[in-house]
C-alpha positions in Angstrom: 1.5 24.8 11.2 -0.6 22.1 9.2 1.1 19.3 7.0 -2.0 17.7 5.6 -0.6 15.2 3.0 -1.9 12.4 1.0 -0.1 9.1 0.5 -1.1 5.8 -1.7 -2.6 2.6 0.2 -2.7 -0.3 -1.2 -4.1 -4.0 -0.1 -2.2 -6.3 -1.6 -3.7 -9.3 -3.0 -3.0 -11.9 -0.2 -4.7 -9.6 2.5 -7.7 -9.3 0.0 -7.9 -12.9 -0.6 -8.1 -13.4 2.8 -10.6 -10.7 3.6 -9.0 -8.7 5.5 -9.5 -5.3 3.6 -12.2 -4.1 6.0 -10.3 -4.7 8.6 -6.9 -3.2 7.6 -9.3 -0.1 6.6 -11.0 0.2 10.1 -7.3 0.2 11.8 -6.4 3.2 9.2 -9.3 5.2 10.3 -8.9 4.4 13.9 -5.4 6.0 13.5 -7.2 9.0 12.2 -6.4 8.7 8.3 -9.1 9.7 6.2 -9.9 7.5 3.3 -10.4 10.4 0.4 -11.0 7.6 -2.4 -11.2 3.8 -2.6 -11.5 1.2 -5.5 -11.2 -2.2 -6.0 -9.3 -3.5 -8.8 -7.5 -6.0 -10.4 -4.8 -5.1 -12.7 -2.6 -6.5 -15.6 0.9 -7.3 -15.1 2.0 -4.7 -17.8 -0.1 -2.3 -15.4 1.8 -3.1 -12.3 5.2 -2.8 -14.2 4.4 0.6 -14.9 3.6 1.3 -11.3 6.9 -0.3 -10.1 9.0 0.7 -12.6 11.4 2.5 -9.8 12.3 -1.3 -9.0 12.9 -2.4 -12.6 16.3 -2.9 -12.0 15.6 -5.1 -8.9 16.1 -8.7 -8.4 12.5 -9.0 -7.1 10.9 -6.8 -10.1 9.2 -9.4 -11.8 7.9 -11.6 -9.2 6.9 -8.2 -7.6 4.5 -7.6 -10.4 3.7 -10.8 -11.0 1.9 -10.5 -7.4 0.3 -7.3 -7.2 -1.8 -8.4 -10.5 -2.1 -11.7 -9.4 -5.8 -10.8 -7.9 -8.0 -7.9 -6.6 -6.1 -4.9 -4.5 -8.0 -2.3 -2.9 -6.1 1.1 -3.5 -6.6 4.0 -1.4 -5.7 7.7 -0.9 -5.3 8.5 2.5 -5.0 11.6 4.2 -3.9 12.8 7.8 -0.9 14.8 9.2 2.4 13.5 7.7 0.4 10.8 6.1 3.3 9.5 4.2 5.7 9.0 7.1 2.6 7.8 9.4 1.3 5.4 7.1 5.1 3.7 6.6 4.8 3.6 10.3 1.7 2.1 11.0 2.5 -0.5 7.3 5.8 -1.7 9.8 9.2 -3.0 7.7 8.8 -4.5 4.4 9.8 -7.9 6.2 7.0 -9.0 8.7 9.5 -10.6 10.7 11.1 -7.3 11.3 8.2 -5.4 11.6 7.1 -4.1 15.0 4.6 -5.3 17.2 1.3 -3.5 16.2 1.9 -2.6 12.7 -0.1 -4.0 9.7 2.6 -6.4 8.5 3.6 -7.9 11.8 -0.2 -8.8 12.1 -1.0 -9.7 8.7 1.9 -10.0 6.3 3.0 -13.7 5.6 6.2 -13.1 3.7 8.4 -10.3 2.2 6.9 -10.4 -0.9 3.0 -10.7 1.0 3.6 -8.2 3.0 -0.5 -7.2 3.2 0.0 -3.7 2.0 1.9 -1.1 0.0 2.3 3.0 1.3 4.1 5.7 -0.7 7.3 6.1 1.0 7.9 10.1 -0.1 5.5 12.9 -0.6 6.3 12.9 -4.3 6.3 9.4 -5.3 2.6 9.7 -3.0 1.5 12.2 -5.7 2.9 10.0 -8.7 1.0 6.7 -6.9 -2.1 8.5 -6.5 -2.3 9.7 -10.0 -1.7 6.5 -11.5 -4.5 4.7 -9.6 -6.9 8.0 -9.7 -6.7 10.1 -13.2 -9.2 12.4 -12.7 
């Protein structure tokens, strides 16, 4: 039985600033993700606040929103079997210091905040996050 899923991936400002977007996209492709849609955008802080609304009670919320809106980002819709879980495994732990070798955050992440990539944490949130950036 096929479990084809879609997930949202964001290449964050720290990685775009270092021109890592193509390299990171190649990693996804090498792990059999299909990039269905992608665009490079810059969002306003108010948009970042809406996107990260789920975190608004947490102490890092303001910094997170400021950071995501601090420079261009690449937003992508990735597809493959069990895409949500596969992407989270490929990204690695939120803190690059804790991330396993071979993960994107281990390789490119600078800090817990500047960890280069975002990925949806559930199938439900993937749908919400994809709709946020790719409203048709």
